[in-house]
N, C-alpha and C positions, 0 to 999 in steps of 0.2 A: 492216727495212722502214720503221719509224718514222723512223729517221735519214734515209733517202732522202727520205721525204715531208717531213720537216722542212727539209732542204736545199732542196728544190724550193719549198716555201712561202716560205722566207726570200728566195730569189731573186725570187720574184714580188712579195713585199711590199716589198722594197728597190726594185725597179723601179717599183712603184706610187708609192712616196714620191718617187722621182726624177722620174718622168714626170708623175704626177698632182698632186703637191703636196698641198694640202689637198683631200681628196676629199669633204668633208662635203656641199657643195652638189650635186655631181653624183650622189652616192648618194641624197640626199633627193629630187632631181628625178626620178630613176628610180623611187624608192619611191612618191612621190605620184602619178606617172603611172599606176602600177598599182593603188594603194590611196588614191584621193583622200579617201575617208571617214576615213582615219587621221589626217589633218591636224588635225581637231577634237579628237581624243584627245590629240595632242601639246600643243595649245593649252590644253586642260583640265588635263592633268597637269603642264604646265610652270609653272603658277601665276605667269604673268607673265614667265617665263624660258624661253620656248619654244625659242629658238635654242640655249640652253645644254643643254637636255634633248635636243634633236635631235642636237647634236654629241656628247654623251655616248653616246647610243644608237648612232650610227654607229661611234664608236670601239669600243664594246662588241661590235658585230657583227663588226668586223675581228678583235678580240681573241678572240672566240669561235671564229672560223675557225682561227686559229693554235693556240689551246688544243686544239681538236678534233684537230688533227694531232699536237701534241707530248704531250698528256696526255688522251687521250679519256675516261678514267674520271672525271677531275676535271671535264671539260666536261659530261659527262652528269649528274653530281651537281649542279653549279652551275645548269645550264640546265633540268634536270628540275624542280627546285623553282621556278625563275624562270618557266618557261612556264606551269605550273599557277597560280602566283600571279598572273601577268599576266592569265590568262583569268578566274579566279574573283574576284579582288579589284579589278582595274583595268579589267576588261571589254575587254581587248585579246586578240582571238582569235588562235589559232595561225597563221592565214593572214597576219595582220599581222606577227607575230613572225618567221615564216619569210620574209615578204616583205622585211623590212629586210635580212636576210642575203642574200637573192637580189639586192637592189639593190646591196649591197656587192660581191657576186660579179660582177655585171654590169659595174660600173666596173673592178674588178680585171682581169677577163678581157679587157677591151678594150685593156689594156696588154701582154698576153702575146703575143709575136710568133708568127707562123706556124711558125717553126722551133723552137718549144718545145712540141710536142704533149704531152710528158710533164707539163708544168705544167698545161696545160688539162685533161688527163685527171684529174689530181689534184684540182683544184677541182670538177670535175663529180662525181667520186666522193664528195668530201666533202659536196657538196650533197645527193646521194642518201642518204648515211648520216645526215645531220642531219635531212632530211625524214622518213625512216623513224622516227627517234627521236621527232620531234615527233608523228608519227601515233600512235606507241605510247603516248604520254602522255594521249591524249584520254579514255581510260577512267577516268583519275584526276580528271577535272574534276568539281567539285561542281555548277557551273553549266554546262550544255551550251553548245556553241559553234555550234549549228545543224547540225552534221554535214556541212557542205559539204566537198567534197574539197579538200585542200590544193592550192594552185596548182602547176602544173608549172613547169619552168624551161627556157627556150630560151636556150642560151649565145649571147652576141653573137659576131660575127666576130672573128677574131684580128687583132692589130695588124699592119700592114704595115711 
């Protein structure tokens, strides 16, 4: 099953690169539209290099999605510690962390054609798996995140 998921993911990501080119700005636009308060955090943590930090985090979100498919155990280890660190040390709550992944998925899913429902289903399942994982980490936070529910995800329409 992992191989099938990996093949579907590769197809989607290759199409995204061909159709979308550099997706940094569209992902950030989608992200800031949903989480406008996160912009100040990027500016603060970017230390004068906000655009570079934003670009790295968008790339990291796409890499997370691929890693989650190809090596879920590694993705859980890497992001389990990262999510807790972001919350406790950087004051970046899990809704912002998940929100950037959601923005990347939003842009990616807009390139998946209607005749590829298997690809859409894969990414929606990955989002559900990752959101459940993020939720499971909240008990590990030293500094609470307010306990607000994590944002839901409304997949965009398929490409025509």
